[in-house]
C-alpha positions in Angstrom: 2.0 6.1 -18.1 -1.4 5.9 -16.2 -3.0 4.9 -19.4 -0.5 2.3 -20.3 -1.0 1.1 -16.4 -4.7 0.6 -17.1 -4.3 -1.2 -20.4 -1.7 -3.5 -18.5 -4.1 -4.2 -15.6 -6.8 -4.9 -18.1 -4.6 -7.1 -19.9 -3.5 -9.0 -16.9 -7.1 -9.5 -15.9 -8.1 -11.0 -19.2 -5.1 -13.1 -19.0 -6.0 -14.4 -15.6 -9.6 -15.1 -16.3 -8.5 -17.1 -19.6 -5.9 -19.1 -17.7 -8.8 -19.9 -15.0 -11.2 -21.2 -17.5 -12.3 -24.8 -17.1 -10.7 -27.2 -19.2 -13.1 -30.0 -20.4 -12.1 -33.4 -19.9 -9.3 -32.8 -17.5 -11.0 -33.2 -14.2 -14.6 -34.7 -13.3 -14.4 -32.4 -10.2 -15.5 -28.7 -10.2 -12.7 -26.2 -9.2 -13.4 -23.7 -6.3 -10.8 -20.9 -6.8 -9.9 -18.9 -3.9 -7.5 -15.9 -3.9 -6.3 -13.6 -1.4 -3.4 -11.2 -0.9 -1.6 -12.6 2.2 1.3 -14.9 2.8 1.0 -18.7 3.5 1.8 -18.3 7.2 -0.8 -15.4 7.8 -4.1 -16.1 9.6 -6.2 -15.7 6.5 -4.5 -18.5 4.6 -4.9 -20.7 7.7 -8.7 -19.9 7.6 -8.7 -20.9 3.9 -6.7 -24.2 4.4 -9.4 -25.1 6.9 -12.1 -24.2 4.6 -10.2 -26.1 1.8 -10.1 -29.4 4.3 -13.8 -29.1 5.3 -15.3 -28.8 1.8 -13.0 -31.7 0.3 -13.8 -33.9 3.3 -17.5 -33.5 2.8 -18.0 -32.9 -0.8 -14.6 -34.0 -2.2 -16.2 -36.2 -4.9 -17.7 -33.0 -6.6 -15.3 -30.1 -5.6 -11.5 -29.5 -5.6 -10.7 -26.2 -3.5 -7.5 -24.4 -5.0 -6.0 -21.7 -3.0 -4.0 -18.7 -4.5 -2.2 -16.8 -1.8 0.0 -13.8 -2.0 -1.8 -12.0 -5.0 -1.2 -14.7 -7.5 -4.5 -13.9 -9.2 -3.6 -10.2 -9.0 -4.3 -7.3 -6.6 -7.4 -7.4 -4.5 -9.2 -5.1 -6.9 -8.7 -7.7 -9.7 -9.8 -10.5 -7.7 -12.8 -8.8 -6.6 -13.6 -8.3 -10.5 -12.8 -12.0 -11.3 -15.2 -12.9 -8.5 -17.9 -10.8 -9.9 -17.6 -12.5 -13.4 -17.4 -16.1 -11.6 -13.7 -16.6 -13.1 -12.7 -16.9 -9.4 -15.5 -18.2 -7.0 -14.3 -16.7 -3.7 -11.6 -14.0 -2.6 -10.9 -11.6 0.3 -11.7 -8.1 -0.1 -10.6 -4.9 2.0 -13.6 -3.0 3.4 -12.6 0.0 1.4 -12.9 -2.0 -1.8 -16.4 -3.0 -1.0 -17.5 0.6 -0.2 -17.5 1.2 -4.1 -20.2 -1.6 -4.3 -22.3 -0.8 -1.2 -21.9 2.6 0.6 -22.9 1.2 4.0 -19.5 -0.8 4.3 -17.9 2.8 5.0 -19.6 2.6 8.4 -17.0 0.3 9.6 -14.2 3.0 8.7 -15.4 5.3 11.4 -12.9 5.8 14.1 -14.1 4.8 17.7 -17.2 3.1 16.0 -16.8 0.4 18.6 -16.0 1.0 22.1 -14.0 -2.3 22.7 -12.9 -5.2 20.6 -15.5 -7.2 22.5 -18.1 -4.9 21.0 -16.4 -5.1 17.8 -16.7 -9.1 17.6 -20.3 -8.9 18.9 -21.4 -6.4 16.3 -19.7 -8.2 13.4 -21.3 -11.5 14.5 -24.8 -10.1 14.8 -26.8 -10.9 11.7 -29.4 -8.2 12.2 -26.8 -5.5 11.9 -24.3 -6.9 9.3 -26.6 -9.2 7.1 -28.3 -6.5 5.2 -24.8 -4.9 4.3 -23.2 -8.4 3.4 -26.1 -9.3 1.4 -26.3 -5.9 -0.3 -23.9 -6.7 -3.1 -26.0 -9.3 -5.1 -26.4 -6.9 -7.9 -22.8 -6.7 -8.2 -22.4 -10.4 -8.7 -21.1 -11.7 -5.2 -22.0 -11.5 -1.5 -20.1 -11.6 1.8 -20.1 -14.9 3.6 -17.4 -14.4 6.4 -15.5 -11.5 8.0 -11.9 -11.9 9.0 -10.3 -10.1 12.0 -7.7 -7.6 11.2 -7.4 -6.5 15.0 -7.0 -2.7 16.3 -5.4 0.0 14.3 -2.9 2.0 16.5 -0.1 4.8 15.8 3.5 3.8 15.9 6.0 6.4 15.4 9.8 6.4 14.5 10.9 8.9 17.4 8.3 9.2 20.1 5.3 7.7 21.6 1.7 8.9 21.3 0.9 9.8 24.9 -1.7 12.4 24.0 -3.0 14.5 21.0 0.0 16.9 21.1 2.2 14.1 20.4 0.2 13.7 16.9 0.4 17.4 16.0 2.3 18.2 12.7 3.3 14.5 12.5 3.3 13.2 8.9 1.4 9.9 9.5 0.6 7.2 6.7 -2.9 6.4 6.4 -5.0 4.3 4.0 -6.1 6.0 1.0 -9.7 7.0 2.0 -11.2 10.5 2.8 -12.4 9.0 6.0 -8.8 8.5 7.2 -7.5 11.7 6.0 -10.1 13.6 7.7 -9.6 11.6 10.8 -6.0 12.5 10.9 -6.8 16.2 10.4 -9.2 16.1 13.4 -6.4 14.5 15.4 -3.8 17.1 14.4 -1.7 15.2 12.3 -0.9 15.4 8.8 -2.4 12.6 6.6 -0.1 10.9 4.1 -2.1 8.5 2.1 0.4 6.0 0.3 0.4 2.3 -0.5 1.5 0.0 2.1 4.3 -1.3 0.5 6.0 2.3 0.6 5.8 2.7 4.1 8.9 1.1 5.5 11.2 3.1 3.2 9.1 6.2 3.8 9.6 6.1 7.5 13.1 5.2 7.1 14.1 8.1 4.8 12.0 10.4 7.1 9.2 11.1 4.4 6.7 10.3 7.2 7.0 10.2 11.0 4.9 7.1 11.4 1.9 5.1 10.4 -1.1 3.5 12.0 -1.9 -0.3 11.7 -2.1 -3.6 13.7 0.9 -5.3 15.4 1.5 -7.7 12.4 2.8 -4.5 10.6 5.8 -4.4 13.0 7.0 -7.7 12.5 5.5 -9.3 9.0 6.4 -6.2 7.3 9.6 -5.1 9.2 8.2 -1.8 10.4 9.5 -2.3 13.9 13.0 -2.2 12.6 12.3 1.6 12.0 9.5 2.7 14.2 10.1 1.9 17.9 7.2 3.3 19.6 3.7 1.6 19.2 0.8 3.4 21.0 -2.6 1.6 21.7 -4.9 4.5 20.6 -7.2 1.7 19.3 -8.8 4.3 16.7 -10.3 1.7 14.3 -11.2 -1.7 14.2 -11.8 -2.5 10.3 -12.7 -6.1 9.1 -11.7 -7.7 5.9 -14.5 -9.8 4.2 -14.8 -12.9 2.2 -16.8 -12.7 -1.0 -18.2 -15.5 -3.0 -19.8 -15.4 -6.5 -23.5 -15.1 -6.1 -24.3 -17.4 -8.9 -22.2 -20.2 -7.7 -23.9 -19.9 -4.1 -27.4 -20.0 -5.8 -26.5 -23.0 -8.1 -25.5 -25.2 -5.0 -28.3 -27.6 -3.9 -29.6 -27.5 -0.2 -27.2 -30.2 1.0 -24.0 -28.6 -0.5 -25.1 -25.1 0.5 -25.4 -26.4 4.0 -21.6 -27.7 3.8 -20.4 -24.6 2.4 -22.1 -22.4 5.1 -20.3 -24.4 7.6 -17.0 -24.1 5.8 -17.3 -20.4 5.7 -17.9 -20.4 9.6 -14.9 -22.7 10.0 -12.8 -20.3 7.9 -13.9 -17.5 10.0 -13.4 -19.0 13.5 -9.9 -20.4 12.4 -8.9 -17.1 11.0 -9.8 -15.3 14.1 -8.2 -17.6 16.5 -4.9 -17.6 14.5 -5.2 -13.9 14.5 -5.1 -13.7 18.2 -2.3 -16.1 18.4 -0.2 -14.2 15.8 -0.6 -10.9 17.6 0.5 -12.2 20.7 3.6 -13.5 18.9 4.2 -10.3 17.0 4.1 -8.5 20.4 6.5 -10.7 22.0 9.1 -10.6 18.9 8.6 -6.7 18.6 9.6 -6.2 22.2 12.3 -8.8 22.5 14.0 -8.6 19.1 13.3 -5.2 17.7 13.4 -3.1 20.7 9.8 -1.8 20.0 8.2 0.0 23.1 4.4 -0.2 23.7 2.2 2.2 25.6 -1.5 2.8 26.5 -2.7 6.3 26.4 -6.0 7.6 27.6 -8.0 7.2 24.5 -10.7 9.4 25.5 -9.3 12.7 24.2 -8.9 11.0 20.9 -12.3 9.8 20.7 -13.6 13.1 21.3 -11.5 14.7 18.8 -12.9 12.6 16.1 -16.5 12.8 17.0 -17.2 15.6 14.6 -16.5 13.0 11.6 -19.3 10.8 12.7 -21.7 13.5 12.3 -20.3 14.6 8.8 -20.5 10.9 7.6 -24.0 10.2 8.9 -25.0 13.5 7.3 -23.6 12.8 3.9 -24.7 9.2 4.1 -28.2 8.8 5.6 -28.5 5.2 4.9 -25.9 4.6 7.6 -28.0 6.1 10.5 -29.9 3.0 11.4 -26.7 0.7 11.3 -25.1 3.4 13.4 -27.9 3.3 16.0 -27.7 -0.4 16.2 -24.2 -0.3 16.8 -24.5 2.4 19.6 -26.9 0.3 21.3 -24.6 -2.6 21.3 -22.2 -0.4 22.8 -24.4 0.8 25.7 -25.6 -2.9 26.4 -22.1 -4.4 26.6 -20.9 -1.1 28.8 -23.5 -2.0 31.3 -22.6 -5.7 31.4 
């Protein structure tokens, strides 16, 4: 079955690539294909629409931007592969996928790396810190041109709130499929249950898991608030998504075009982040008023202390992360004093 699945994915990738090949004579404009896995009402798509509008407004005589939401071009992994080859010019990739191309991306998976959302944004907007990471995938055929806010990750359980570490003890919690997250749950006393995001609702409903961890939109956009009634702000992770662009495409732009595209990438990022804040507020209000979800704010210091060994383990296993980690720690300290 696994072999058949791999063959099917390869066939799908080839088919999509062929379908996206330019057809001579059909259009005088160069097509910019943009793929992502979110719906058309998601902040990511709103950012992409702003990008499309800006590029076509300024370079519409040469370029047409085509948006493909909701995994129309395949999974994120498939879209990253298509972006590597240039069959797709641009896509959104999860941080975990990019780890496979540059180990330094794993720094963002560390729990309690950032002391606050304000530090998180300050770090992600600092080219001295993120620039080398974002440019470090050139040899793989793409670079990161923008980061997208995915909010803070917090625990939500079916039967009770998380007020302290004891409330997580023995709880079966869905986590993302990465060794870092499995180890994090072990240190917090819970039982990590890695699974695909699409399986979480049914798993909570049937009692296979006791809860999960994600941002507030998971409650409303994915209906998890129908089952999990307790959302606890542990603020244990702040992990961005990244917008990647085919490197050869960028290199072939002239100076004027590159300036416009760089401005478009910034507009995409700003639009997505503003829309994200609005969507989170809407999600909290809806979850409270229509789903009966209770929100609570535990003291996060015991949670932070519990996972500190993971920082030491990851830095010990990946020495290339130490300089980045020190820069982020300096940012934490400087903003703490402000």
